[in-house]
N, C-alpha and C positions, 0 to 999 in steps of 0.2 A: 395741494393743488399750486403750480409754480406760479411766479410773479407774471410770465407771458401768457397768463390764462386768457382764452377767449373770451368774446361779451357774452357768449350763449354759455359758456361753462360758467361764469360769473353769475350769470341769471339762475341756473339752475339752482346752484349752491345756494343764493339768497331766498331761493323758494322754501329750498328744506330746512334753512335754518331759521325763516321766519316761521314756519309752521309748528318745528319743534319747540321756539321759544316764545310764542304768541301768549300774552297776558291772559287771553279768555283761557287757553289750554293748560295753563300752569298757576292756578289762581289761588293754590298752596305755596306759591314759590313768592317771595316778596321782592324778590331781584329779578323775576322774567323781565318786568317793564323797563328796567333799565338795561337788560340785556339786549330786548327788542329795539330797544334807542339806539344802541350801538352798533347792531346789523343794520338798519336803516341808516345809519349816517355813513358807515363804511359803502353800503350799496351804492349810495347817491353818488358818492366820489368815483368808485370803481367803475360804476356805469357811463359816467360822463368822461369823453375822452380828453376834454379841456381839464377838467378839475383833475383827472387821472396823473396827466402830464404836469400839473403844476404841482401836485402833491409827491411825485416821482422826484422832481427838482429841488423842491422848496421845503417839504415836510409841511406840517400842521400850520407854521407860521405863513406859507405861501397861501394857504386856503383861507387864512383870516385875514391877509390883504397886507402882511408885513414884507414880503416878497414877491414881487409881479415883474412881468417882462421876461425876456429871453436871458436864459442863462446855461448853467452846463447841467448837463446830466448826470444822474448818479447811480447809472447803472451797475457800475463794479463795487458800489458801495451798500448793497441792501441790507446786510446783517446790521448796518451800524444807525439803521434809520430809512425814511423814505417809505417807497412801496411797500418793502417787505415789512414794516412795521404795520402799517393798515390792514395787509393780509394777516399777518398775526392776528389783529384786532377781530377781523371778519371771521375768522375760524378759531375764536376762543382760545389761543396762546400768547403769550406776551401782553394781556391786557388785562382788566379786572376780572373779566370771565374766567380766562386761564388762572389768575390767581386763587381765585373762589374754588377753582377744579381742585387746585394743588393743597387747599386746606381741608378739603374733604379728606375723610379717613382713607389711610392706605391699607391695602392688603396685606395680611401679614406675612411672615417668611414662612417658606416650605420646611419640613426638617425632614432627618432620612435616620430610620432604624435600621441597623444590619442584624438580621435575625438567620440563625444557624438551627437547620434540621437535619432529622435523618433520612436516609434513602428510602427506608419504610414510610416515613412520615410523609414523603414527597409523592410517595405511589398511594397511599390512602387518603390524604388530605388531614388536616390537624388544625385544631385551635388553638392560639397561642397567646398569654397575655403579656402584654408590652409595658414596660414600667419606661417612661420618658418624662424628659425635664420639659416644660412648654412655658411660653410667656400667655397668661389667660387674662381678661377683663378683671381689673380690681372691684372687689366686691365692695369696698367700702364706697367708692366714689361713681361706681357703674361705669367705668372706664373713662369717664369726662376729665378727670385729673384733677377735679377742684375739691377743694374740703368740703363735706356736706355744710349747708347754709353760706356759703359763698357764692360768688358767681364771677364771670369774665368782664374785663373792663376793655375799654378802647385803647388799642394801641399807641401808645404818645409818639414812637417812632415814624409810623406811617400815617397817623391820625385816623385810621379806621379803614383805608384804603385796601390794605393788603399786599399793596406794591410800591416800590418807588420809583420815580420817574427822574431822570437825569437828561437837562438838556446843555449841549455844546453848540456854541456859535462860531462860524469859522467865517472866512470871506467866501466860502462857497454855498453858505446857507446854514440850517439849523440840521442838529443831529439829535433826536432825542432818543434815548434806551430806557426801558422797562424791566424790572427785576421784582423777584419775589422781596418781599420783605424778609430779613433774616431774623426779625425780632418775634414775630409774630407766625411766621412760617405761611404768610399769605392769607391767615384768617382774618387780619382786621382788629382782632381781640388778644388779650391776653390773661392768663391766669395770675390774679393777684394772690390769694393764698392758695397754694397746692395742697393736694391730698397728703396728708402724712403719712397714710398706708404705702402709696407707692411713689411719693415723693413727685406728684404731678404727672407720672408718666402715663396713668391711667391703665397700667399693666403690672404685674407682678409675677414673678417667675415660681410655677407650682410643678410638683412632683406629683403624677397621676398615673393611674395604669388604664390601658386601652386593651381589648381583646380584638384579634385580629383571625379570620379564617383564611388558611392557608388549603387552596382548592388542591385535588388529587391531578398529579399528573406534572405539577409545577417544576419548571427546572432551575439549575442553578445559575443564579445572576438575574432570575426574574424580580421585575418591580411591581409591589402592589400599592394602588394608590389609595389612601383614605382621605376623603374630601372634608376640608374644614377641619383636620385633626392637626394642625401644623399650629405655629405661633397665632395668637390674636392681633390684628392690624394695630396700628397707632391711630390715635384720635377716632377711636371707636371702629376703626374699619375691619371687615370680616377676616375671619382666620385663614391663613395658608393651608396648605395640604399637608399630610403625614405620607412618604413614601416608605414603604418596607422591602428592603433591599434583601431577596431571601439567598443564604449559603447552603447548599447542601452537602455535608460531610463526606469526605471520600469511604467508602465501605471495604470492609476487610476482605469480601469475597466477589462481591460483585463490581460489575464495571459499567454504568450506563452508556448508552449510543442512542440517542432520540429517545424513542420509545421502548427500545429493546435493550435486553441485560444479557451480558456475557459471566461467565465464571470457569475457571478451570478445574479440573476433578481428576486427581491420579488414580492410576489404576494400575494393577498387575499385569505382567507379560502373561500370564497364565489367563486371568480373566478375557485379555484382549483376544489370545489365542482360542479359548474353549468357549466364549461367551458367559454372560453374568447377567445376573440384573442387580442393580444397586439403587441405593436412595443417595439423591441428590438434594441440596438445598433450595429453595424458592424462598420469594419474600414474604409468602404466609404460611411456612410451614414445609414438609419435605414432602418430595415427588420419588416415585419408583421410576427409574430409567435401566432399558433391556439395552445392555451392550452385544451388539452381534458377535460371533467368532469372525477373526481375521481382522478386529479393528485396529487402526491404525493410528498412532501419535498424532496428535493435531485434529482429529476428526471430531466434527461439531453435529450435536443432536438437539432438533429444537423443542421446545415443549409451548404448545401453543396458549397462547393468551396468559402466560405467567410473567409477563413484564411490566411495563409502566403505563396506565392510562393516559391516552392523548387528552390535554387540557381542555382542547375545543371540542373533539367529537364524543370522548368517554372510551373509545374502543381502544382495547388493551394491545401493548405490542407482545413480544415473544422473549422468552428465556431460553438462550443458546449454551449449552453445557459442551465446554471444549475438553477432551479425554487428554490426558500426558500420562503415556506408558513409563511404569517403574522397574529400572532394573535393579536385582539384588545387588548389594554390594557384597555380601558374602554369603558362601554356600559351604555346607557340609562336604566331606569326602564323598560320601552316599550320593546327596544330590548331583554332584558334580559329574559321577558313576553314570545316572540316569540320562542326564542330559547329552553327554559324551552319546550314550548308546541311540538316543533321540538323534541327535546329529547323524549318526550313520547311516540309520535306517531312511534318512533324508536324504541320504548321498552327499552331506558334507563332511568334507574332510577339515581337521581344527588344525592348528598348529599351535599348541598353547607354550610351547618353549621357545617360541621365536625363530625356528631354525629356518634358514634360506631355501630354497627351491631346490638348488643343487647338492645343499647337505643333506637333504631327505633323499633324494635321487641316489646318491652314494650310501646310504644308510647310516651317514655320520649322527 
């Protein structure tokens, strides 16, 4: 909510926060009564135009009676104190409420694991064991960071407040800034005797194994999320997530295009001319494929359902076999003679010696 919020917006925000932090609703929270008191104090100022103007000009000291009467507005200095400060307090940032929130456990870091699989595994699905290093909760102190038998003590730097408040007095009024205590990270308490196993961090690095199921039809670069399998959070916070990035290795024969696969198969020119039945590879074995007579190089034949299953629907794509006609590099004299006879029978006149048209016309 911006500093220029209307009275109706302030009232709605107050009611929402008051319901959330009312002591009767949060009986197990010892801090709820203090938070509720801060919300009421903030609303008392923000809902009163006169008090709101004084606070905007002179800060807390103006409300305490230390500065009264006309003065200079601080519209250009909202980040240094004044109106922006009380808005921060009202919404729980920059105040003791915000400090307590920062002192709570943090969500752990997400982890990434690059997993390489084959095209066959991508087509059928596979289970893989992952070996990874991650931060886990210290078993000795159960994540508290405190040596067993010891306890936390009040922070001597902020005296348990979890925040440091600094005030600056100028001829224009007083500016107050609030920051999280760096000694206790806003918690108000510090560890006097750190856990010897984790050094007071509450976490230790452990190498462990996890099993992940790779679904059939997964594509290269796909990301699989394993919830709460990342690093455990600091100060007892929940773990982050583990992201498995799937890398499908290039195949020696097949090329994947979406859910379909393509492969090139060489055949002889006699097979292409006279027809033949050949065996071609698929992802799950071999299939027979009929080559009709007169097949030209580059012709593609479809094997229905022999491709990759769609990861969403499960319907399989197709396999396309592209034929390339091979021309023999060396022939025997007898084979050449037979081919020449075949050419003449087809009305094709060959010129193996490379003579020009006029040379042949003159009989040279």
